[in-house]
ZAMIMAR-423198 format. One record per residue (C-alpha): x, y, z. Coordinates in steps of 0.2 Angstrom, whole numbers, plus 5000, padded with zeros to 4 digits. Layout:
<marvexs>
[marvex [X,Y,Z]]
...
</marvexs>
This chain:
<marvexs>
[marvex [5000,5000,5000]]
[marvex [5015,5012,5003]]
[marvex [5019,5010,4985]]
[marvex [5002,5014,4980]]
[marvex [5002,5030,4991]]
[marvex [5019,5035,4985]]
[marvex [5014,5033,4966]]
[marvex [4998,5043,4969]]
[marvex [5009,5057,4977]]
[marvex [5022,5056,4963]]
[marvex [5009,5057,4949]]
[marvex [5000,5071,4958]]
[marvex [5016,5081,4959]]
[marvex [5021,5077,4941]]
[marvex [5004,5083,4934]]
[marvex [5004,5099,4945]]
[marvex [5021,5104,4939]]
[marvex [5016,5100,4921]]
[marvex [5000,5111,4923]]
[marvex [5011,5125,4930]]
[marvex [5024,5124,4915]]
[marvex [5010,5123,4902]]
[marvex [4998,5136,4909]]
[marvex [5009,5148,4918]]
[marvex [5026,5147,4909]]
[marvex [5019,5142,4892]]
[marvex [5034,5130,4892]]
[marvex [5028,5112,4894]]
[marvex [5041,5098,4898]]
[marvex [5028,5084,4895]]
[marvex [5020,5080,4878]]
[marvex [5001,5079,4878]]
[marvex [5002,5061,4876]]
[marvex [5013,5059,4892]]
[marvex [5001,5071,4902]]
[marvex [4986,5061,4896]]
[marvex [4994,5044,4901]]
[marvex [4999,5050,4918]]
[marvex [4982,5058,4921]]
[marvex [4973,5042,4916]]
[marvex [4984,5032,4928]]
[marvex [4981,5044,4942]]
[marvex [4962,5044,4939]]
[marvex [4962,5024,4940]]
[marvex [4972,5024,4956]]
[marvex [4962,5037,4965]]
[marvex [4945,5028,4961]]
[marvex [4953,5012,4968]]
[marvex [4961,5020,4983]]
[marvex [4952,5036,4987]]
[marvex [4960,5037,5004]]
[marvex [4976,5042,4996]]
[marvex [4970,5055,4984]]
[marvex [4976,5073,4987]]
[marvex [4961,5085,4990]]
[marvex [4968,5096,4977]]
[marvex [4973,5083,4965]]
[marvex [4974,5088,4946]]
[marvex [4960,5076,4943]]
[marvex [4948,5087,4952]]
[marvex [4950,5100,4938]]
[marvex [4937,5091,4928]]
[marvex [4923,5096,4940]]
[marvex [4916,5089,4956]]
[marvex [4899,5087,4963]]
[marvex [4886,5101,4960]]
[marvex [4881,5112,4974]]
[marvex [4864,5118,4980]]
[marvex [4868,5136,4982]]
[marvex [4883,5148,4984]]
[marvex [4889,5152,5002]]
[marvex [4892,5169,5007]]
[marvex [4910,5175,5011]]
[marvex [4916,5190,5020]]
[marvex [4931,5199,5013]]
[marvex [4943,5203,5028]]
[marvex [4951,5217,5016]]
[marvex [4937,5225,5006]]
[marvex [4937,5221,4987]]
[marvex [4934,5239,4982]]
[marvex [4933,5243,4963]]
[marvex [4943,5256,4953]]
[marvex [4938,5273,4948]]
[marvex [4937,5276,4929]]
[marvex [4945,5289,4918]]
[marvex [4941,5291,4900]]
[marvex [4953,5303,4892]]
[marvex [4970,5311,4893]]
[marvex [4964,5326,4903]]
[marvex [4956,5315,4917]]
[marvex [4972,5304,4917]]
[marvex [4982,5321,4921]]
[marvex [4969,5325,4934]]
[marvex [4973,5308,4943]]
[marvex [4992,5310,4942]]
[marvex [4991,5329,4947]]
[marvex [4980,5324,4963]]
[marvex [4994,5313,4968]]
[marvex [5008,5325,4965]]
[marvex [4998,5339,4974]]
[marvex [4998,5328,4989]]
[marvex [5017,5329,4989]]
[marvex [5022,5313,4981]]
[marvex [5033,5309,4966]]
[marvex [5027,5292,4961]]
[marvex [5032,5279,4948]]
[marvex [5017,5269,4941]]
[marvex [5013,5252,4935]]
[marvex [5003,5250,4919]]
[marvex [4993,5234,4917]]
[marvex [4980,5228,4905]]
[marvex [4962,5229,4911]]
[marvex [4955,5211,4908]]
[marvex [4937,5210,4903]]
[marvex [4932,5196,4915]]
[marvex [4926,5192,4933]]
[marvex [4936,5198,4949]]
[marvex [4941,5184,4960]]
[marvex [4949,5182,4977]]
[marvex [4960,5166,4981]]
[marvex [4964,5161,4998]]
[marvex [4978,5148,5003]]
[marvex [4983,5141,5020]]
[marvex [5000,5132,5021]]
[marvex [5001,5134,5002]]
[marvex [4985,5125,4998]]
[marvex [4969,5133,4990]]
[marvex [4955,5133,5004]]
[marvex [4942,5144,4995]]
[marvex [4939,5156,4981]]
[marvex [4926,5171,4981]]
[marvex [4918,5184,4970]]
[marvex [4920,5202,4973]]
[marvex [4901,5203,4977]]
[marvex [4897,5220,4985]]
[marvex [4916,5222,4990]]
[marvex [4912,5217,5008]]
[marvex [4903,5201,5005]]
[marvex [4906,5189,4990]]
[marvex [4901,5171,4985]]
[marvex [4911,5155,4988]]
[marvex [4915,5149,4970]]
[marvex [4929,5137,4975]]
[marvex [4920,5122,4967]]
[marvex [4921,5130,4950]]
[marvex [4938,5139,4952]]
[marvex [4946,5122,4955]]
[marvex [4942,5118,4937]]
[marvex [4953,5132,4931]]
[marvex [4970,5125,4926]]
[marvex [4979,5141,4929]]
[marvex [4974,5142,4947]]
[marvex [4987,5133,4957]]
[marvex [4979,5121,4970]]
[marvex [4996,5120,4979]]
[marvex [5009,5135,4979]]
[marvex [5028,5134,4978]]
[marvex [5029,5138,4996]]
[marvex [5020,5133,5013]]
[marvex [5012,5150,5015]]
[marvex [4996,5158,5020]]
[marvex [4991,5171,5007]]
[marvex [4976,5180,4998]]
[marvex [4978,5185,4980]]
[marvex [4966,5194,4968]]
[marvex [4964,5193,4950]]
[marvex [4952,5191,4935]]
[marvex [4944,5175,4928]]
[marvex [4942,5177,4909]]
[marvex [4938,5167,4894]]
[marvex [4950,5167,4878]]
[marvex [4942,5174,4862]]
[marvex [4945,5157,4853]]
[marvex [4937,5147,4867]]
[marvex [4921,5158,4865]]
[marvex [4921,5155,4846]]
[marvex [4923,5136,4849]]
[marvex [4909,5136,4862]]
[marvex [4897,5146,4851]]
[marvex [4900,5135,4836]]
[marvex [4895,5120,4847]]
[marvex [4880,5129,4854]]
[marvex [4874,5134,4837]]
[marvex [4876,5116,4830]]
[marvex [4865,5110,4845]]
[marvex [4852,5124,4843]]
[marvex [4857,5133,4859]]
[marvex [4858,5152,4861]]
[marvex [4876,5159,4859]]
[marvex [4885,5166,4873]]
[marvex [4885,5185,4871]]
[marvex [4903,5189,4875]]
[marvex [4919,5183,4884]]
[marvex [4915,5193,4900]]
[marvex [4897,5186,4901]]
[marvex [4903,5169,4896]]
[marvex [4916,5169,4910]]
[marvex [4904,5176,4923]]
[marvex [4890,5164,4918]]
[marvex [4902,5149,4919]]
[marvex [4908,5153,4936]]
[marvex [4891,5155,4943]]
[marvex [4886,5137,4938]]
[marvex [4881,5126,4952]]
[marvex [4888,5111,4943]]
[marvex [4907,5113,4941]]
[marvex [4907,5101,4926]]
[marvex [4899,5115,4916]]
[marvex [4913,5127,4921]]
[marvex [4926,5114,4917]]
[marvex [4920,5113,4899]]
[marvex [4921,5131,4897]]
[marvex [4941,5131,4899]]
[marvex [4942,5147,4909]]
[marvex [4958,5156,4913]]
[marvex [4965,5168,4925]]
[marvex [4977,5183,4927]]
[marvex [4982,5187,4945]]
[marvex [4987,5205,4948]]
[marvex [4984,5211,4966]]
[marvex [4992,5206,4983]]
[marvex [4981,5215,4996]]
[marvex [4994,5215,5010]]
[marvex [5011,5215,5002]]
[marvex [5020,5223,5017]]
[marvex [5016,5208,5027]]
[marvex [5028,5198,5016]]
[marvex [5041,5212,5016]]
[marvex [5036,5218,4998]]
[marvex [5038,5237,4996]]
[marvex [5032,5239,4978]]
[marvex [5017,5233,4967]]
[marvex [5030,5227,4954]]
[marvex [5039,5217,4967]]
[marvex [5022,5210,4972]]
[marvex [5018,5204,4954]]
[marvex [5035,5195,4953]]
[marvex [5032,5187,4970]]
[marvex [5015,5180,4965]]
[marvex [5022,5173,4949]]
[marvex [5036,5164,4959]]
[marvex [5023,5156,4970]]
[marvex [5015,5149,4955]]
[marvex [5001,5161,4950]]
[marvex [4999,5166,4932]]
[marvex [5003,5185,4930]]
[marvex [5001,5195,4914]]
[marvex [5018,5199,4906]]
[marvex [5010,5214,4899]]
[marvex [5014,5225,4914]]
[marvex [5026,5240,4914]]
[marvex [5034,5251,4926]]
[marvex [5033,5269,4920]]
[marvex [5040,5285,4927]]
[marvex [5028,5299,4921]]
[marvex [5012,5304,4912]]
[marvex [5020,5303,4895]]
[marvex [5025,5285,4897]]
[marvex [5007,5281,4904]]
[marvex [5000,5288,4888]]
[marvex [5012,5279,4877]]
[marvex [5007,5263,4885]]
[marvex [4989,5267,4883]]
[marvex [4992,5271,4864]]
[marvex [5002,5255,4861]]
[marvex [4988,5244,4868]]
[marvex [4974,5253,4861]]
[marvex [4982,5248,4844]]
[marvex [4986,5231,4850]]
[marvex [4971,5226,4859]]
[marvex [4962,5217,4844]]
[marvex [4978,5206,4842]]
[marvex [4977,5200,4860]]
[marvex [4970,5182,4862]]
[marvex [4959,5189,4876]]
[marvex [4948,5204,4878]]
[marvex [4954,5220,4887]]
[marvex [4943,5235,4890]]
[marvex [4956,5247,4896]]
[marvex [4972,5250,4906]]
[marvex [4975,5250,4925]]
[marvex [4987,5263,4932]]
[marvex [4993,5260,4949]]
[marvex [5006,5269,4961]]
[marvex [5020,5257,4962]]
[marvex [5026,5261,4980]]
[marvex [5016,5252,4993]]
[marvex [5019,5265,5007]]
[marvex [5014,5278,4996]]
[marvex [4998,5269,4992]]
[marvex [4994,5267,5010]]
[marvex [4997,5286,5013]]
[marvex [4986,5290,4999]]
[marvex [4972,5279,5005]]
[marvex [4955,5276,4998]]
[marvex [4938,5283,4997]]
[marvex [4923,5272,5002]]
[marvex [4922,5266,4985]]
[marvex [4939,5268,4976]]
[marvex [4958,5268,4980]]
[marvex [4966,5285,4978]]
[marvex [4982,5277,4971]]
[marvex [4975,5268,4956]]
[marvex [4962,5271,4942]]
[marvex [4957,5262,4926]]
[marvex [4957,5271,4909]]
[marvex [4943,5264,4900]]
[marvex [4944,5262,4881]]
[marvex [4931,5272,4872]]
[marvex [4916,5261,4867]]
[marvex [4916,5260,4848]]
[marvex [4898,5254,4849]]
[marvex [4885,5253,4863]]
[marvex [4867,5246,4865]]
[marvex [4853,5257,4872]]
[marvex [4834,5260,4871]]
[marvex [4826,5271,4857]]
[marvex [4814,5280,4868]]
[marvex [4806,5292,4855]]
[marvex [4809,5299,4838]]
[marvex [4808,5318,4837]]
[marvex [4809,5329,4822]]
[marvex [4819,5345,4820]]
[marvex [4819,5359,4808]]
[marvex [4836,5365,4802]]
[marvex [4841,5383,4795]]
[marvex [4837,5377,4777]]
[marvex [4820,5371,4782]]
[marvex [4825,5352,4781]]
[marvex [4816,5341,4793]]
[marvex [4826,5328,4801]]
[marvex [4821,5313,4812]]
[marvex [4832,5311,4828]]
[marvex [4833,5297,4840]]
[marvex [4829,5301,4859]]
[marvex [4839,5288,4868]]
[marvex [4842,5281,4886]]
[marvex [4859,5289,4890]]
[marvex [4874,5278,4885]]
[marvex [4893,5281,4885]]
[marvex [4901,5280,4868]]
[marvex [4919,5284,4865]]
[marvex [4920,5294,4881]]
[marvex [4905,5304,4880]]
[marvex [4887,5302,4885]]
[marvex [4875,5300,4871]]
[marvex [4856,5305,4873]]
[marvex [4852,5309,4855]]
[marvex [4858,5303,4838]]
[marvex [4853,5308,4820]]
[marvex [4842,5296,4810]]
[marvex [4846,5306,4794]]
[marvex [4830,5304,4784]]
[marvex [4814,5294,4781]]
[marvex [4823,5281,4770]]
[marvex [4836,5278,4783]]
[marvex [4823,5274,4796]]
[marvex [4812,5263,4785]]
[marvex [4827,5253,4778]]
[marvex [4833,5249,4796]]
[marvex [4814,5246,4801]]
[marvex [4817,5257,4817]]
[marvex [4803,5256,4830]]
[marvex [4801,5267,4846]]
[marvex [4805,5255,4860]]
[marvex [4819,5246,4850]]
[marvex [4836,5241,4858]]
[marvex [4848,5249,4846]]
[marvex [4866,5249,4842]]
[marvex [4875,5266,4843]]
[marvex [4892,5272,4837]]
[marvex [4900,5288,4833]]
[marvex [4901,5291,4814]]
[marvex [4919,5297,4810]]
[marvex [4922,5296,4829]]
[marvex [4911,5312,4831]]
[marvex [4893,5312,4826]]
[marvex [4882,5299,4836]]
[marvex [4873,5287,4824]]
[marvex [4860,5273,4826]]
[marvex [4867,5258,4817]]
[marvex [4854,5245,4819]]
[marvex [4839,5239,4830]]
[marvex [4842,5222,4839]]
[marvex [4828,5212,4832]]
[marvex [4830,5198,4844]]
[marvex [4827,5210,4858]]
[marvex [4809,5215,4852]]
[marvex [4794,5212,4863]]
[marvex [4780,5216,4851]]
[marvex [4776,5232,4859]]
[marvex [4788,5243,4848]]
[marvex [4780,5257,4838]]
[marvex [4785,5258,4819]]
[marvex [4792,5274,4812]]
[marvex [4781,5285,4803]]
[marvex [4787,5301,4793]]
[marvex [4777,5317,4798]]
[marvex [4767,5326,4785]]
[marvex [4768,5344,4793]]
[marvex [4781,5355,4800]]
[marvex [4783,5351,4819]]
[marvex [4785,5369,4823]]
[marvex [4773,5379,4811]]
[marvex [4762,5366,4805]]
[marvex [4765,5369,4787]]
[marvex [4765,5355,4774]]
[marvex [4781,5347,4771]]
[marvex [4788,5346,4753]]
[marvex [4799,5331,4748]]
[marvex [4814,5338,4737]]
[marvex [4825,5325,4729]]
[marvex [4823,5307,4734]]
[marvex [4824,5307,4752]]
[marvex [4823,5325,4761]]
[marvex [4808,5334,4767]]
[marvex [4807,5353,4769]]
[marvex [4796,5365,4778]]
[marvex [4788,5376,4764]]
[marvex [4785,5391,4776]]
[marvex [4799,5404,4773]]
[marvex [4794,5412,4790]]
[marvex [4794,5396,4800]]
[marvex [4801,5401,4817]]
[marvex [4812,5386,4819]]
[marvex [4820,5389,4802]]
[marvex [4823,5407,4806]]
[marvex [4830,5403,4824]]
[marvex [4842,5390,4817]]
[marvex [4848,5403,4804]]
[marvex [4851,5416,4818]]
[marvex [4860,5403,4829]]
[marvex [4872,5398,4814]]
[marvex [4876,5417,4810]]
[marvex [4881,5420,4828]]
[marvex [4891,5403,4830]]
[marvex [4909,5402,4834]]
[marvex [4915,5398,4816]]
[marvex [4904,5411,4809]]
[marvex [4902,5428,4816]]
[marvex [4908,5422,4833]]
[marvex [4897,5433,4844]]
[marvex [4902,5428,4861]]
[marvex [4887,5427,4873]]
[marvex [4874,5423,4860]]
[marvex [4871,5405,4863]]
[marvex [4856,5395,4857]]
[marvex [4845,5398,4872]]
[marvex [4848,5417,4872]]
[marvex [4844,5418,4854]]
[marvex [4828,5409,4857]]
[marvex [4824,5420,4871]]
[marvex [4827,5436,4861]]
[marvex [4817,5428,4846]]
[marvex [4802,5425,4857]]
[marvex [4803,5442,4865]]
[marvex [4803,5450,4847]]
[marvex [4820,5458,4849]]
[marvex [4828,5447,4836]]
[marvex [4819,5440,4820]]
[marvex [4831,5443,4806]]
[marvex [4850,5443,4804]]
[marvex [4851,5463,4803]]
[marvex [4842,5463,4820]]
[marvex [4858,5458,4829]]
[marvex [4865,5475,4825]]
[marvex [4849,5484,4832]]
[marvex [4849,5475,4849]]
[marvex [4856,5490,4857]]
[marvex [4839,5498,4855]]
[marvex [4832,5485,4867]]
[marvex [4845,5487,4880]]
[marvex [4834,5491,4894]]
[marvex [4821,5478,4890]]
[marvex [4835,5465,4890]]
[marvex [4842,5470,4907]]
[marvex [4824,5468,4914]]
[marvex [4824,5450,4908]]
[marvex [4828,5437,4921]]
[marvex [4847,5432,4921]]
[marvex [4852,5447,4911]]
[marvex [4862,5460,4921]]
[marvex [4871,5476,4916]]
[marvex [4888,5468,4914]]
[marvex [4881,5453,4904]]
[marvex [4872,5465,4892]]
[marvex [4887,5477,4890]]
[marvex [4898,5462,4886]]
[marvex [4885,5455,4873]]
[marvex [4883,5472,4864]]
[marvex [4902,5474,4864]]
[marvex [4904,5457,4856]]
[marvex [4891,5461,4843]]
[marvex [4900,5478,4838]]
[marvex [4917,5469,4837]]
[marvex [4910,5456,4825]]
[marvex [4908,5470,4812]]
[marvex [4926,5469,4809]]
[marvex [4927,5451,4806]]
[marvex [4936,5445,4790]]
[marvex [4925,5441,4775]]
[marvex [4926,5422,4777]]
[marvex [4916,5423,4793]]
[marvex [4902,5432,4785]]
[marvex [4902,5420,4770]]
[marvex [4900,5405,4782]]
[marvex [4887,5415,4793]]
[marvex [4876,5418,4778]]
[marvex [4872,5400,4777]]
[marvex [4875,5396,4758]]
[marvex [4870,5378,4756]]
[marvex [4885,5366,4758]]
[marvex [4898,5380,4761]]
[marvex [4908,5376,4777]]
[marvex [4921,5386,4786]]
[marvex [4935,5379,4776]]
[marvex [4927,5383,4759]]
[marvex [4921,5400,4766]]
[marvex [4940,5405,4769]]
[marvex [4945,5398,4752]]
[marvex [4932,5409,4743]]
[marvex [4936,5424,4754]]
[marvex [4955,5423,4750]]
[marvex [4951,5420,4731]]
[marvex [4939,5434,4728]]
[marvex [4945,5446,4742]]
[marvex [4928,5455,4744]]
[marvex [4909,5450,4744]]
[marvex [4906,5460,4727]]
[marvex [4918,5450,4717]]
[marvex [4911,5434,4724]]
[marvex [4893,5440,4719]]
[marvex [4899,5441,4701]]
[marvex [4908,5424,4701]]
[marvex [4902,5413,4687]]
[marvex [4899,5394,4688]]
[marvex [4914,5391,4677]]
[marvex [4925,5401,4688]]
[marvex [4920,5393,4704]]
[marvex [4922,5375,4697]]
[marvex [4940,5379,4693]]
[marvex [4944,5383,4712]]
[marvex [4951,5368,4721]]
[marvex [4938,5360,4733]]
[marvex [4923,5369,4725]]
[marvex [4914,5356,4714]]
[marvex [4899,5357,4703]]
[marvex [4886,5357,4717]]
[marvex [4894,5370,4728]]
[marvex [4897,5381,4713]]
[marvex [4879,5380,4708]]
[marvex [4873,5383,4726]]
[marvex [4884,5399,4727]]
[marvex [4878,5406,4710]]
[marvex [4860,5402,4715]]
[marvex [4862,5411,4732]]
[marvex [4868,5427,4724]]
[marvex [4854,5426,4711]]
[marvex [4841,5428,4725]]
[marvex [4836,5447,4727]]
[marvex [4832,5444,4745]]
[marvex [4850,5438,4749]]
[marvex [4858,5453,4739]]
[marvex [4847,5465,4750]]
[marvex [4853,5456,4766]]
[marvex [4871,5459,4761]]
[marvex [4868,5477,4757]]
[marvex [4859,5480,4773]]
[marvex [4873,5472,4783]]
[marvex [4886,5483,4774]]
[marvex [4875,5499,4778]]
[marvex [4876,5493,4797]]
[marvex [4895,5494,4796]]
[marvex [4900,5475,4793]]
[marvex [4916,5472,4784]]
[marvex [4915,5465,4767]]
[marvex [4933,5462,4764]]
[marvex [4945,5448,4767]]
[marvex [4957,5453,4781]]
[marvex [4970,5439,4778]]
[marvex [4983,5437,4765]]
[marvex [4983,5425,4750]]
[marvex [4992,5409,4752]]
[marvex [5010,5411,4748]]
[marvex [5020,5398,4738]]
[marvex [5035,5389,4747]]
[marvex [5040,5372,4742]]
[marvex [5043,5368,4760]]
[marvex [5025,5370,4765]]
[marvex [5014,5371,4749]]
[marvex [5002,5355,4747]]
[marvex [5011,5346,4761]]
[marvex [5003,5338,4777]]
[marvex [5011,5343,4794]]
[marvex [5009,5335,4812]]
[marvex [5014,5346,4827]]
[marvex [5019,5337,4843]]
[marvex [5027,5344,4859]]
[marvex [5029,5362,4863]]
[marvex [5038,5375,4852]]
[marvex [5045,5389,4864]]
[marvex [5044,5403,4851]]
[marvex [5027,5400,4843]]
[marvex [5010,5394,4849]]
[marvex [5002,5379,4841]]
[marvex [4989,5390,4833]]
[marvex [5002,5402,4826]]
[marvex [5011,5387,4818]]
[marvex [4995,5381,4810]]
[marvex [4992,5398,4803]]
[marvex [5009,5399,4796]]
[marvex [5008,5382,4788]]
[marvex [4991,5387,4780]]
[marvex [4997,5404,4774]]
[marvex [5010,5395,4763]]
[marvex [4997,5382,4757]]
[marvex [5001,5368,4769]]
[marvex [4989,5358,4780]]
[marvex [4990,5352,4798]]
[marvex [4983,5335,4803]]
[marvex [4981,5326,4819]]
[marvex [4989,5309,4817]]
[marvex [5005,5303,4809]]
[marvex [5003,5291,4795]]
[marvex [5013,5286,4779]]
[marvex [5004,5301,4771]]
[marvex [5012,5314,4783]]
[marvex [5025,5324,4775]]
[marvex [5033,5333,4790]]
[marvex [5032,5331,4809]]
[marvex [5037,5347,4819]]
[marvex [5044,5341,4836]]
[marvex [5045,5352,4851]]
[marvex [5049,5349,4870]]
[marvex [5041,5334,4878]]
[marvex [5034,5326,4862]]
[marvex [5021,5312,4862]]
[marvex [5021,5295,4854]]
[marvex [5018,5304,4837]]
[marvex [5037,5307,4837]]
[marvex [5041,5289,4839]]
[marvex [5029,5284,4825]]
[marvex [5037,5297,4814]]
[marvex [5054,5290,4816]]
[marvex [5048,5272,4813]]
[marvex [5040,5278,4797]]
[marvex [5055,5288,4792]]
[marvex [5045,5304,4790]]
[marvex [5054,5320,4789]]
[marvex [5056,5328,4806]]
[marvex [5059,5347,4810]]
[marvex [5065,5349,4828]]
[marvex [5064,5366,4836]]
[marvex [5081,5373,4830]]
[marvex [5077,5367,4812]]
[marvex [5059,5374,4812]]
[marvex [5066,5391,4819]]
[marvex [5079,5392,4805]]
[marvex [5065,5389,4792]]
[marvex [5054,5402,4800]]
[marvex [5068,5415,4801]]
[marvex [5071,5412,4783]]
[marvex [5053,5416,4777]]
</marvexs>
């Protein structure tokens, strides 16, 4: 019998070591055939001599008996969650709070695994129980399922009492394989790796969890000082030495620049990883510093999680509202339950037109997928048909203007317009556009104020902006309008008269003419009168002015009401000339694309952009193979490294100053 007991112990140790090498080190010493042979032998021996079986035998990985319910577990050290940050500004706020507290920290950056948090407890190096986070104070005992996860060591390399924390997750390929099987069997697919992992761990029958092939990354030691460990980075290595699987993608960084570089690197690499990540965790490395910074009730002050912007999100379509634009076009818009997409909360999204809504078969009450078109404009992509309950209300295009009640007229194939030229909403939108930042830039005249003035009768047409001083006393008597506010507003209106021509052209609202093309027209024609006389043929010869825009410009100046408006504005003292200078020719700049990174000491970023544009160049935000020059100042970001890797021409500050001085 001693030989039997000895053989069971020997096989147990061989298989435990093999599991560690395979799952933790990715460097197996046994072949699959050898492993299977030893495992079969151990299973047979344990079945025949159960009194000699190790409670944490590798054979237990396949799942034991099902349980009736989950037992509650109280965490001696609370499992609080992390605060979230969503952009560079919020990352800087996090690091500045730490520096303002008098610290000069190093940080550890780690990948934020999309899975389920777990706490593992060992006594004398043996796993005794595993628990979920729960509410942070009380979790659930999931030991029966965690034992099926092959990367969770049942025995550690040392005889030690310890608690570690990490994430249970499912590999992307595992999910694909499971879903292929479920589809073949007519079962509902598992939605995503996070839900799949969480659902597997919460099975009462561990055999189900065992079939799901879950995995772990261990990333936190709650009480490192008890083991003489002074930094988080040391703690990661310590846990790895004990036999835990720790993620090799963790990096010690010195400052915010290196944090942002790590984030950018794994934003680009995330789709190539075999597991899902939804962000990057940033932790102060020094343990004593962590303890001095402490925690709030909910979050540690020494760590935060940068969340990748959601590219797409699901939410409910509460209603469809129709809006009237400054041209009279009526557009359906989605009213949504608030949802976070790419770092901003979305409550409304464009639905474009009737055909778009009908093509998607959108219905009020649908669960819909939202994303940002071009990373800027919220857009409804599709309804989730499988989520319909039968209570949804089909889309119907309205027949009358939602503001004035006039009949709508369909122009072209898809767009509807209000036929009332005096429609209040159409007029208000024109006024808002005229005063906007890229148009006449009348500071203090926001949407609500313009609507107030319109309703009070002070502001009905564009020239009325320049008569508002006649209503000064009436405006001061309105709620929320003090003496100083009204004086500032009237000063801003007077100042707008001196704006360069491109702002006026954009403010007039010529169909299709944006701020960029307005500047192109102003610099080409120099004054409004030359532009009025421009022919279709002349306009189509201008770069970026195509057939449709050229015809829109010609049609605008054919309308006597528009000519009367321009004459009225001139009589009110508005400038009708281009104040800038025509683009100069210089082979270093003309028709080239520039990226600016870092700080140039002798020029602001806006001054650099204006200089480049004045010589016919263009500034862009990101470095690619199509970039011609990267201008590099002090403390450049990762754009500098990318430019070097792509062999793009770099102008450092001395080189750029030399070029500027020679112009």
